[in-house]
C-alpha positions in Angstrom: 8.8 -5.5 -111.7 10.7 -5.0 -108.4 9.6 -1.8 -106.6 13.1 -0.5 -106.5 13.4 -0.8 -110.2 10.2 1.1 -110.8 11.3 3.9 -108.4 14.7 4.2 -110.0 13.3 4.4 -113.5 10.8 7.0 -112.4 13.6 9.1 -110.7 15.7 8.8 -113.8 13.0 10.1 -116.0 12.2 12.9 -113.7 15.8 13.9 -113.5 16.1 13.8 -117.2 13.1 15.9 -118.0 15.2 19.0 -118.2 17.0 17.6 -121.2 14.1 15.6 -122.6 15.8 12.3 -122.8 19.2 13.7 -123.8 20.6 14.0 -120.3 23.1 11.3 -119.3 21.9 9.2 -116.4 23.8 9.2 -113.2 24.0 5.4 -113.0 23.4 2.3 -115.0 19.8 1.4 -115.5 18.7 -1.9 -114.1 16.7 -3.7 -116.7 13.7 -6.0 -116.1 14.6 -9.6 -115.4 11.5 -11.6 -116.2 8.4 -11.9 -118.4 6.3 -10.4 -115.5 8.7 -7.4 -115.3 8.3 -6.9 -119.1 4.6 -7.1 -119.0 4.4 -4.7 -116.1 6.4 -2.1 -118.0 4.2 -2.5 -121.1 1.0 -2.3 -119.1 1.8 1.2 -117.8 -0.9 3.1 -119.6 0.6 6.5 -118.6 3.7 5.6 -120.5 2.3 3.9 -123.6 -1.4 4.8 -124.0 -1.2 8.6 -123.9 -2.0 10.3 -127.2 -0.9 13.7 -128.2 -2.9 16.8 -127.3 -1.5 19.5 -129.7 -3.0 17.9 -132.8 -6.4 18.5 -131.1 -5.7 22.0 -130.0 -4.4 23.2 -133.4 -7.0 21.5 -135.6 -10.4 22.8 -136.6 -12.9 20.5 -134.9 -13.8 23.2 -132.3 -13.7 26.9 -131.4 -13.8 28.9 -128.2 -15.0 32.4 -127.5 -12.6 35.4 -127.0 -13.6 35.5 -123.3 -12.8 31.9 -122.8 -9.5 32.2 -124.7 -8.6 35.2 -122.5 -9.4 33.3 -119.4 -7.2 30.3 -120.3 -4.3 29.6 -117.9 -2.9 26.8 -120.2 -0.7 29.0 -122.4 0.4 26.2 -124.6 -3.3 25.6 -125.5 -3.7 29.4 -126.1 -0.7 29.5 -128.4 -1.7 26.4 -130.3 -5.2 27.7 -130.8 -3.9 30.7 -132.8 -1.0 28.8 -134.4 1.5 31.1 -132.7 4.8 31.0 -134.6 7.0 30.5 -131.6 4.7 27.9 -129.9 6.7 25.3 -128.0 5.2 22.4 -126.2 7.5 20.4 -124.0 4.8 18.0 -122.8 4.0 16.2 -126.0 7.6 15.9 -126.9 8.5 14.5 -123.5 5.5 12.1 -123.3 6.1 10.5 -126.7 9.9 10.1 -126.1 9.2 8.7 -122.7 7.2 6.0 -124.4 10.1 5.5 -126.9 12.5 5.2 -123.9 10.4 2.5 -122.2 9.9 0.6 -125.4 13.7 0.6 -126.0 14.2 -0.6 -122.4 11.9 -3.5 -123.0 13.7 -4.5 -126.2 17.0 -4.2 -124.4 15.7 -6.4 -121.6 14.4 -9.0 -124.0 17.8 -9.2 -125.6 19.6 -9.5 -122.3 17.4 -12.2 -120.9 17.6 -14.2 -124.1 21.4 -14.0 -124.1 21.4 -15.3 -120.6 19.0 -18.2 -120.9 18.0 -18.5 -124.5 14.3 -17.9 -123.7 12.5 -17.4 -127.0 9.1 -17.0 -125.4 9.7 -13.3 -124.9 9.3 -12.2 -128.5 5.7 -11.1 -127.8 7.1 -8.3 -125.5 9.5 -7.2 -128.2 6.6 -7.1 -130.6 4.6 -4.9 -128.3 7.5 -2.6 -127.7 8.1 -2.2 -131.4 4.5 -1.3 -131.9 4.5 1.3 -129.2 7.8 2.8 -130.4 6.3 3.1 -133.9 3.2 4.7 -132.6 5.1 7.3 -130.7 7.4 8.0 -133.6 4.4 8.5 -135.8 2.7 10.9 -133.3 5.9 12.9 -133.1 6.1 13.1 -136.9 2.6 14.5 -137.1 3.6 17.4 -134.7 7.2 18.1 -135.5 7.8 17.3 -139.1 6.3 18.4 -142.4 3.7 16.1 -144.2 5.1 13.2 -146.1 5.8 14.1 -149.7 7.6 11.5 -151.8 9.4 14.2 -153.8 10.9 15.9 -150.7 10.9 13.3 -148.0 14.6 12.4 -148.5 15.7 15.9 -147.8 13.2 17.3 -145.2 14.1 16.9 -141.5 12.0 14.4 -139.7 12.4 13.3 -136.0 15.1 11.9 -133.8 15.0 8.1 -134.1 16.1 6.9 -130.7 16.5 3.1 -131.1 18.0 2.2 -127.8 17.8 3.3 -124.2 21.3 4.7 -124.0 21.1 8.3 -122.7 24.7 8.9 -123.7 23.7 9.2 -127.4 22.7 12.6 -128.4 19.6 13.0 -130.6 20.1 13.6 -134.3 17.2 14.3 -136.7 16.6 11.8 -139.5 14.9 12.7 -142.7 11.2 12.4 -143.1 11.7 9.4 -145.4 14.1 7.7 -142.9 11.6 8.3 -140.1 8.7 6.7 -141.9 10.9 3.8 -143.0 11.8 3.1 -139.4 8.2 3.2 -138.3 7.1 0.8 -141.0 10.0 -1.5 -140.2 9.0 -1.5 -136.5 5.4 -2.4 -137.2 6.2 -5.0 -139.8 8.5 -6.7 -137.4 5.9 -6.5 -134.6 3.3 -8.5 -136.6 4.8 -12.0 -136.4 5.5 -11.6 -132.7 2.0 -10.6 -131.6 -1.2 -12.5 -131.1 -4.0 -11.7 -133.6 -5.9 -9.9 -130.8 -4.4 -9.0 -127.5 -6.0 -10.1 -124.2 -6.7 -6.5 -123.3 -7.5 -3.6 -125.7 -4.8 -1.5 -124.0 -2.2 -3.9 -125.5 -1.4 -4.3 -129.2 -2.1 -7.4 -131.3 -1.6 -8.0 -135.0 -4.9 -6.2 -135.5 -3.5 -3.0 -134.0 -0.3 -3.3 -136.1 -2.3 -3.7 -139.3 -4.6 -0.8 -138.3 -1.7 1.5 -137.6 0.0 0.5 -140.8 -3.2 1.4 -142.7 -3.3 4.8 -141.0 0.4 5.5 -141.7 0.3 4.5 -145.4 -2.8 6.7 -145.8 -0.8 9.6 -144.4 1.9 8.8 -146.9 -0.5 8.6 -149.8 0.2 4.9 -150.4 -3.4 4.0 -151.0 -2.7 0.4 -152.2 -0.7 -0.5 -149.1 -3.2 1.3 -146.8 -6.0 -0.7 -148.4 -4.2 -4.0 -148.0 -3.4 -3.4 -144.3 -7.0 -2.3 -143.7 -8.1 -5.6 -145.2 -5.8 -7.5 -142.9 -7.0 -5.5 -139.9 -10.7 -5.9 -140.7 -10.2 -9.7 -141.3 -9.5 -9.9 -137.6 -11.9 -7.3 -136.2 -14.8 -5.7 -138.2 -17.5 -5.1 -135.6 -19.4 -1.9 -135.8 -21.8 -0.4 -133.2 -25.4 0.2 -134.2 -25.8 3.8 -133.0 -29.6 3.2 -132.6 -28.7 1.2 -129.5 -26.8 4.2 -128.0 -28.6 6.6 -125.7 -28.1 10.2 -126.7 -29.2 11.6 -123.3 -26.3 10.3 -121.1 -23.2 12.3 -120.5 -20.8 9.7 -122.0 -22.8 7.6 -124.5 -20.0 5.1 -125.3 -18.4 2.5 -123.2 -14.7 2.4 -122.8 -13.1 -0.5 -124.7 -16.3 -0.9 -126.7 -16.8 -3.3 -129.6 -15.2 -1.0 -132.2 -12.0 -0.2 -130.2 -8.9 -2.0 -131.5 -6.4 -0.2 -129.3 -7.2 2.2 -126.5 -5.2 5.4 -126.0 -6.4 8.5 -124.3 -5.5 12.1 -125.1 -3.7 14.1 -122.5 -4.9 17.5 -121.3 -6.4 19.4 -124.2 -8.7 22.4 -124.4 -10.8 20.5 -127.1 -12.1 18.2 -124.4 -13.5 21.1 -122.2 -17.2 20.7 -122.6 -17.9 24.0 -121.0 -15.8 26.0 -123.4 -14.9 24.1 -126.5 -17.7 24.3 -129.0 -18.0 22.1 -132.1 -16.9 23.9 -135.2 -20.0 25.1 -137.1 -18.8 23.9 -140.5 -18.1 20.4 -139.0 -21.6 20.3 -137.4 -23.3 21.3 -140.7 -21.9 18.1 -142.3 -24.3 15.9 -140.4 -27.7 15.3 -141.9 -30.7 16.0 -139.7 -31.5 12.4 -139.1 -27.8 11.3 -138.6 -27.7 9.8 -135.1 -24.2 11.2 -134.6 -25.7 14.7 -134.2 -27.1 13.7 -130.8 -24.9 10.8 -129.8 -21.7 12.7 -130.5 -22.9 16.2 -129.4 -24.7 18.0 -126.6 -26.2 21.4 -127.0 -25.7 24.6 -125.1 -28.5 27.1 -124.4 -27.2 29.5 -127.0 -27.5 26.9 -129.8 -23.9 25.9 -130.0 -22.8 22.3 -129.5 -20.1 20.4 -127.6 -18.5 17.0 -128.2 -19.4 14.2 -125.8 -19.1 11.1 -128.0 -15.6 10.0 -127.1 -14.8 6.3 -127.3 -12.8 6.8 -124.1 -16.0 6.4 -122.2 -15.3 9.6 -120.3 -14.6 13.3 -120.8 -11.1 12.6 -122.1 -10.7 12.2 -125.9 -10.1 8.9 -127.5 -6.9 8.8 -129.5 -6.6 5.1 -130.4 -7.5 2.8 -133.2 -11.1 1.6 -133.9 -12.9 -0.3 -136.6 -14.8 2.7 -138.0 -11.5 4.5 -138.8 -10.2 1.4 -140.7 -13.4 1.0 -142.7 -13.5 4.7 -143.7 -9.8 4.4 -144.6 -10.4 1.4 -146.8 -13.4 3.2 -148.4 -11.1 6.2 -149.3 -8.4 4.0 -150.7 -10.8 2.0 -152.8 -12.3 5.2 -154.2 -8.9 6.6 -154.9 -7.9 3.4 -156.7 -11.1 3.4 -158.9 -13.0 0.7 -157.0 -16.3 2.7 -156.7 -18.3 -0.4 -155.9 -16.0 -1.5 -153.0 -15.8 2.1 -151.7 -19.6 2.4 -151.7 -20.0 -1.0 -149.8 -17.6 0.2 -147.0 -19.3 3.6 -146.9 -22.8 2.2 -146.6 -21.8 -0.6 -144.2 -20.7 2.2 -141.8 -23.4 4.7 -142.4 -26.2 2.2 -142.2 -25.3 1.9 -138.5 -25.4 5.7 -138.0 -29.1 6.1 -138.9 -32.3 4.5 -137.9 -33.2 1.8 -140.5 -36.2 3.7 -141.8 -34.2 6.9 -142.2 -31.2 5.6 -144.1 -30.8 6.0 -147.8 -27.7 4.3 -149.2 -25.1 6.5 -150.9 -25.0 5.7 -154.7 -22.5 8.2 -156.1 -20.8 6.9 -159.2 -18.6 9.9 -160.1 -15.2 9.1 -158.6 -14.1 12.7 -157.6 -17.5 13.3 -156.0 -17.4 10.0 -154.1 -13.9 10.8 -152.8 -15.1 14.1 -151.5 -18.1 12.5 -149.9 -15.9 9.9 -148.2 -13.6 12.7 -146.9 -16.6 14.5 -145.5 -17.7 11.2 -143.9 -14.3 10.8 -142.4 -14.8 14.2 -140.7 -18.2 13.2 -139.4 -17.2 9.9 -138.1 -13.7 10.7 -136.7 -14.4 14.1 -135.2 -12.3 14.8 -132.0 -10.1 11.7 -132.5 -6.9 13.6 -133.0 -6.8 12.6 -136.7 -7.9 15.9 -138.3 -4.4 17.4 -138.0 -2.9 14.5 -139.9 -5.7 14.8 -142.5 -5.1 18.5 -143.0 -1.4 17.9 -143.6 -1.9 15.1 -146.1 -4.8 16.6 -147.9 -3.2 20.1 -148.2 -0.8 18.6 -150.7 -3.7 18.0 -153.2 -5.2 21.1 -154.9 -8.9 20.0 -154.6 -8.7 19.5 -150.8 -6.5 22.4 -149.7 -8.0 24.3 -146.7 -7.0 27.6 -145.1 -7.9 27.5 -141.4 -9.3 30.6 -139.8 -10.0 31.5 -136.2 -11.5 34.7 -134.8 -11.1 36.2 -131.4 -13.1 39.4 -131.3 -11.9 41.6 -134.2 -8.7 39.6 -134.6 -8.5 36.9 -137.2 -5.8 34.2 -137.4 -5.1 32.1 -140.4 -3.1 29.0 -141.3 -2.6 28.5 -145.0 -2.1 25.0 -146.6 1.6 25.4 -147.1 2.4 27.1 -143.8 5.6 26.1 -142.1 3.7 26.1 -138.8 2.3 22.7 -139.6 5.6 21.5 -138.3 5.7 22.8 -134.8 8.9 24.0 -133.1 11.0 21.4 -131.2 11.4 22.6 -127.6 14.3 25.1 -127.5 16.1 23.2 -124.7 16.3 20.1 -126.9 17.8 22.2 -129.7 20.3 23.8 -127.4 21.4 20.5 -125.8 21.5 18.3 -128.9 22.4 20.8 -131.7 19.5 19.4 -133.8 18.1 21.5 -136.6 15.1 23.6 -135.6 12.0 23.7 -137.8 11.9 26.8 -140.0 9.7 29.8 -139.6 
């Protein structure tokens, strides 16, 4: 992309921050003009490979002490940690809609270039843009809308579905149902346009679209569809790391872009990643058996006996927020168990767990009772996907089922904070400036 185009877009985004992608631009945006321009836009990891932070901060994978909470200078994190009713987070809203804007710009550029010269070789870029737009829309739904419920999705407010790069159009909230339908449409349309596996794991291929579709259908409770998309994903990539080959003594045990990674995204600034303050939730840590290699590969230990998370697939101190084979396998195991395929669920479960123990220490799971097997798989999901940013999604979807409802509790000194399963705070407040400028409906309190 030409340097002046990059600079102009950056200035436009900076100037529009005050209105969070609702401000009218001062001039017409100059779109990319070539395949190289399009790829350069899509390869900007700051725009497209940034996962949300709030779903970490508000979930129950970790705790901090009262002293550390009091010493925090990140007030958004402090408010999220105690589920403050008037919590507003401008960053996650802006970052996700920034990705939507760039995705829409790529789509508009593909349309314009094709109209000029009829070049049909650009559809791969449209496919990638559709994927990233869907991913951002889904991230926004997890933060700013209630959980998907088939009985109420047609009436509950979802998110603003910005489908083009025109700043002149004000944002309007679609329903939860319409929001999910658009996301599914984007991903389904991306599949025929993408390679089975992208050249780099920061780019989406069909395998990423299938994996994200499996995640989304799981969030919607569509277990048959989630299972089928998991099948399609695993048909392209099914590698699992044998954790007996991973050193538990190094600071960052896993390589970035390792064999299990399908699509790499990294979480923005989150208190959950602070190894000096964020301690693994004790109930989470108790879920690991004594000889489970994840106890020492995922966690380090403080002198007071508490533990901290170090097992990020980001290969660094930041938290991985992307797609990986282990998530898709445990998703398929849950779907198979939910649909009554106990044998298939046990196969997936044991295929994964056998690589999380030394061979002599592993005893295959053989639970035949369907409800008990589902609960075991959900516990396994917590063990395997800790600190991935998926716990918030899981809390929202599982709180709709009586056997799995959870009331979250946090203590700071003698103060206790709770979040009940049906609490309206599971849909966080949209930034007030967005509400004032657009007139969109605010989430209820």
